[in-house]
Structures are given as structure tokens and as C-alpha cells.
N, C-alpha and C positions, 0 to 999 in steps of 0.2 A: 504494500500500500504506500503510495507516494504522499508528499506533503499536502496534496489537494484531496486526499482521501479516495484516489482512483487507483484501482488495482492494475497498474501498468508501470513500466519503467518511465522515467521522466522524458527521455528523448523520444519515446513512442507516444507520449500523451500530447495530443493536439489541443491547444487552447486558443480561443479568440478573446482578445482584449479590446474593450470599447474605449477608444482613445479620443477624448474631447479636445486635446491640444493643451490641456492644463497640466499642472505639476502632478496632481494625484494619479490620474490615469497613466501618465508617462512613467512615473515611478513604478506603478504596478506592472506595466509592460516590461520594464527593465528588470524588475525582480523575477518575473517568470523566465525571462531569457537567461538571467544569471544562474537560475536554479537548474537550467538545462531542459526546459520544456520547449516543444515545437510551437512557436508563437506566431500568430497572425494578428496584426493590429487593424481595427476597423474604425473609421471615422465617418460620422453621419453629416451630410450637408442637409440642413433642415429648413433653411429659408434663404431667400435672395437678399444677401447682405450688401449689395452694391450701393444702396442708398442709405445704409445705416450710418449713424454717427461714428466717427473715428475715436471719440472720447470715451465711449462706454466700454465697460469690460464685460463682455458677454461670451458665452460658450457657443460653439458650433458656427462661428463666423469664419470668413475667409482666412484671416490671419491664424486662427486656431487650427484650421486644416493644414496650413503650411507648417505650423509648429509641430503638429503630430507627425507629419511626413519627415521632418528633420530629425525628430527623436527616433523614428523607426529606422532611418538610415544610420544614425549614430550607434544604435544597439544591434543593428543588422537583423531586422526582422521584416517579413513581408507586410505590406501595408495596402489596404484597400479603402476606397471612398464609396459610400452608398448615397445615392441621391434620393432623398425622401421628402423633397419640398412639398409635393402635392399631398402626401399623407399628413405631413406636419400641419399644413394649412387647414385641411379639412377636419382633422381630429384634435388639434391642439389650439390653434389660433381661433378658428371659428367657434369652438367650444368655450374658449375664454371670453370672446365677445358676447356670445349668447348668454353666458352666466352673468356678466356685468349688466347687460341690458335688462335682465330679469330681476335685478336688485340684489344679486348675490355677490360674494367676494371669492372669486375662483383661485385655484392653485394650478397653473399650467404645468409646473414642473412634475406634479404627480401624474397628470394626464400624459405627459411626454414619456415618463417611465412606463406607464401602463400600456401605451400604444407602440410608438415607433421604436422604443429602446428594448423593453422587455418582452414585447410580443413579436415585432417584425425582425429585430436584430437577433432575438432568440431563435426564430425560425431559420434565419439565414445561417447562423452558426451551426445549427443542426444539419442544414443542407451541405455545409462544408465538412460534415462528419467530425466536428470538434467534440472533444470530451467534456469541455466546460466553457462557459462564458464568464469572463473575469471583468470586474469593474473597479473603479477607484472610489466607490462610495464608502463612507465611514459608517459601517454597520457590521455587526458580528454574526457569523453563521456557525452554529454548533450542531454537529451531527451525532445523534444518539440512536443506536440500533438501526442504522440505515435511514433514519428520518431527520431531515434538515430542519433546524429551527432558526429563527432570526432574533437577534438581541440588539439592544442599543450598543453603540460603539464604546470602546474604552475611553476615548476622547469625547466626552459628552458635550463639549462645546461645539464639536464638529459632527455630532451624531446626525445621521440622515434617515433614520428608521421611519420617521414621520412621513417622509416623501416616498417610502417604499412599501407602505401598508397594502397596496393593491397587488403586490407580487403574489402570484399563485404558487401553490405547493410544487407543481411541476417545474415552474421556473426556478424556485428556490433550490430544488434538488440539483439543478444544473448550474446554478450561479455560484461564484466564489468571490469573497470580498477580502483581499489580503491586508487592507489597511484597518480593518476593524479592531485590531489589537494594538495599534501604535498611535502615538500622538502626531498631530500635524507637524510639529517641529522636527520629529524624526523623519517624516516624509521629505521635508525640504532638505534635511541633512543628507539623505540618500541621494537626492537629485544633484546636490552640490558635489558630493563625492564622485558621482558618475559623470560630472561635468555636462549635464543635460542643459540644453539651451533654455529650458523653461524653469530652471531652478529658482529664479527670483521673480517669476511671472506672478502678478497679483491674481487673487482669486476672482472668479466671476461674481459680480454683485447684483446685476439686474437680470430680469427676464430676458432671454436672448433676443426675442423679437420686439422688445420694448426699449427703444433708444433712450438712455439716461433716465430710465424709470418713469417716463412720461406715457403711462398706459392710455390716458385720455386721448392722446393724439392718434394712437392706433385705432381706438374705437371710433373716433370721429371720422377717420378715413373710410372704415368699412360700414359703420352704422351711424351716420350723422343724425338720424332721428332720435337717437338716445339723448341728445342734448336739448330736447324740448323742455321749456320752462314748466314748472308746476308748483303746487302748493306745499308749504311747510306748515304742519299742524302740531298743536300740543296734544297731550294725551286725552284731552276732553273733546278733541275734534275741532278746536277753534283755529282758524288760520292766523298765523303770527308772522308769516314771511313767505318768500317765494324763492325757489331754487332754480338753477340754470341747467338742470339735467341730472337725473338720478345717478348716472355713472360717476359723478363727481363726489359721491358720498358712500361711506361704508358704515356698518354698525359699529358703534363705539367712538365714532369721529367727534371731535370737539372743535377743532380749528376749521375755519371757513364757513361756519353756519351763518355768521353775520347778522345775528339777531340780538338786540339789547335785552338783557334780563338781569334780575337781581341775583341769580345764581347761574353757574356754568351749565350750558345746555349740551346734550350729546344726542347723536343720531341713535334712536332706539328701534326704529322699524323703517323699512322701505317697502312701499306697496307699488310694484312695477305696473300692475294693471291699471291703477288709478293715477300713476305718475306722481305719487305723493311721498313726502318724507315726514316721519314723525319724530319729534324731539322731546326729551325729558331730562330729569336730573340723573346723576350717576347711579343712584340706587335702582333706577328703572332698568339698568343694564344687567343686573344680577340674574343669572340663568340657573335654574334648578333642574330642568329636564330638557332633553333634546331628542328629536326623532331623526333617524338615519336612513338613507336609501343606498342602493347599490353596494351591498355588503361584500366584503372579501374576508373569509374566515380562515385563519391558519391554525387556530387552537381547536382542541377537542371540545365537544359540547359540555362535558363535565367541568371543564376549566372555567366556564362562565357562571357556575353555581355559587361562587363566592364573590366577595368584594374585590374588585380589580382596580386598575388605574387607567386613566385616559389622558390623551393630549388633544387639545382642540385648536392648537396653533403650533407652528413649527418651533417657535422660540419659547413656548409656554412650558410650565412645569407639569409634572405628573399630578393628576387629581384623583382622589378616591372616588369610585363610582360603582353603581350596580347596573349591570347590563342585561337587558331582557331581549333575547334573540327571537325574532319571528321568522316566518318563511322568507319574506322579501325585504324586511326592514328590521330595525332594532330601536328600542327605547332605552335611553340612558338617563339614570338619575345621578346627578352630580352631588356628591356628599361634601365637597369642599366649596369654598366661595370662589366663584368665577364670574367675570363680567365681559360684555362685549363679544359674545360668541355670535358668529355670522353664518347664515346659510351659504352654502357653496364651499365652505372650508371642510377639511377632513377631521374626523374624530377617530383616533387610533387607540386600540386596546393593548394594555400591557398587564403582565403578571410578574411577580418577583419569585426567583428561585435561586439555587446555588450558583447558576451561571450568570445571573444578572437580571436585567429587565427584558423579559421575553415579549416579542410582538405576537399578539393573537389575531391580528387583522384590524379591520376597521370599516368605516363607511363614510359617506358624504352627508353633511348636515343639511337636512331638508327643512326642519322647523325647530324653533326654539321656544321655550316657555319660561317666562319670568314673572316678577311680582305684579306687574301692571298690565301686561298685554301678551299676546302670542303672535308670532310672526310666521 
């Protein structure tokens, strides 16, 4: 059994490494090559970046493809580019726009992992007869009795398990995450030692198809009607202002409401059908129960019979919760205090055991229930 848990000599083990052009995936490719595996690097071209800002630091842009190619040449591995622009547009960008236009707050990075990366790239790696698909995500994979489980990464500041909750069991059995047990500082140290051209390259900060984080400009280009003015109401239904388009607002937002009040006002609900924003005080944001759709479960049914933990935003903390799994949806009772939970975000399930924080799956937030209203 080799270091990837595959019963083959390393030199006979063919692996595909997803190479975004950043330091993490580049180091993973180099690690696999250094260990003696038969490595092929794959880079995805996901969108037409010819008109994108040169100032943003995004993944899967033209410069990143060049960087991935240079790393592949440096470590002497085969490198391929897959052109997935049409798939990315229809399944990630269009979904992102639809979600914002309906008053939600989407996470396109999860959609990207769920579709073009872990579905289409997974299929392509299988067609190449690769034994495993390797990525540079910071998440841990623990295999027990032939069953692969996902855990939060050792470097929890970099943990990306929230973005990978939609990974299927079949995919998880095939995937490997070599960076799950090391810190980001160690990753950069490896890149410097190997003299990779991306050793000091900054991390991607923005959504790849959103230049400089200006998502409203993307939506305005594809869905200009989303900027239709509408009413801002208080929780009693009185109009107290007017907004310039619901896509400029998210649940929990305080800045930019532009309404004089004796106390801070927050966006507590968005009614896309009526093109209306509801505002209230901070206490109105406290959420006790949420309804989830489009579940992906990695845990066994019996694991949900006890109090578990959830995350409702990528940078959030683990919250105690009770999870009731139905056929096509789930209801979650949040036992800790949490505010500003928005439909369109993900809710990821975790349990704790001797290996750490285990990912049991999750779902997309469809509806929230709080003290003063339901959305």
C-alpha cells in the first residue's frame, strides 16, 4: 500500500493533479512527483478573462494557466488544459446571478467544486485511467476500513471543508488532499525550497469571474432588471425608504441602507417577488431554525441522532445544532446564538471524534426562522 492508500507501486500509480496556477496546487503536484508517482497536471480554463481587471487576484485566469504550465515544466510532468467556459457559464455564473436576483446570497465556489471540478474533472481523470484525483484544498481525508471520511484541515485558518460539503462519497473515495495535515506556511516553504515560480504568489481573494469583488457589475451586465428600485419597509410593513435594486443588499447588511433612525438598522429579509427589503434592529437577525434543500449526506443516519455542529458561513464558527433529516430536505435547530444567516448560503454538518471535526455533509439554506419574521 503506497502513501495514497493505493495498492500499487508509486511509479505505477497514475494521479491527476488539479492545478489552478496557485502555490497550493503547484506544491501538491511537486510533492506527488517527488514521491515518485506518475503525475499529470490538469488546469481548467473556466471563463474568458481577456476583459478582466489586471489588478484582481483570481484563480483560473490566463496568467494562472501560464503559471501552472511553468510549474509543470519545472517539475517535469505532463500538463493539460481543459476548456470548460461554457459549462462554467451555465452552471456557475448563471446560477450565481439567478441566486442574487432571487434575494439570496450565493457561494459560487461551492457550485464550481460541485460541477466542473469534482464532477467533470473527476470524470475526465477516470477516462485517463488515473488512480486518484489530487487537489490542493486544505481538508483532511481519513480512510477507515476502506471508507473515506472528510475532516477539517489541521490549519483551521485555511480549512476549506465548508466549500467541499457537496462532495459525494464516490468522489471522496477517489480524491486525495495532501495539504490537509500541514500549515500554509509549510506549503510556501516547500515551494521556496523547490524554487517554484509561484512560491510568493498571493492567494486568490475574489470570485474568479468577479473583477475586484464588484459582483454588482457582473449582475448588471447579465441581469440589468435586478437593479429596479423598490420599497424598504420596517417590520410592521411601513415604508421608510427606497432601495436601488435588491442585488445590492444581503441579510445582515448594515452599511448602505441610508435611512435615518434612532438605532442601527440591518437588512433582515429580502422579498424578491415583491422587490422589497425589510429592515430591523440587530436582535431581529437572530436565527433559531433553518430549512435546507439539496442535501448531500456523507454521514450515516445514526450519526444524526445526537447533537452535532454546523457552519452557516465559511468564516463562521462551529455551532451546536440538532439536525432532522427528511427525504429531500432537512430542518436544523441552532442551539447557539447566530445572526444574519442568509438563504443561498450553505449549512455544513460536523461531528467530533478522535480524528477531529468530521464532515457529515450539508445542504443549501432555503429558509430561515427568527424572532420576528420568517424568510
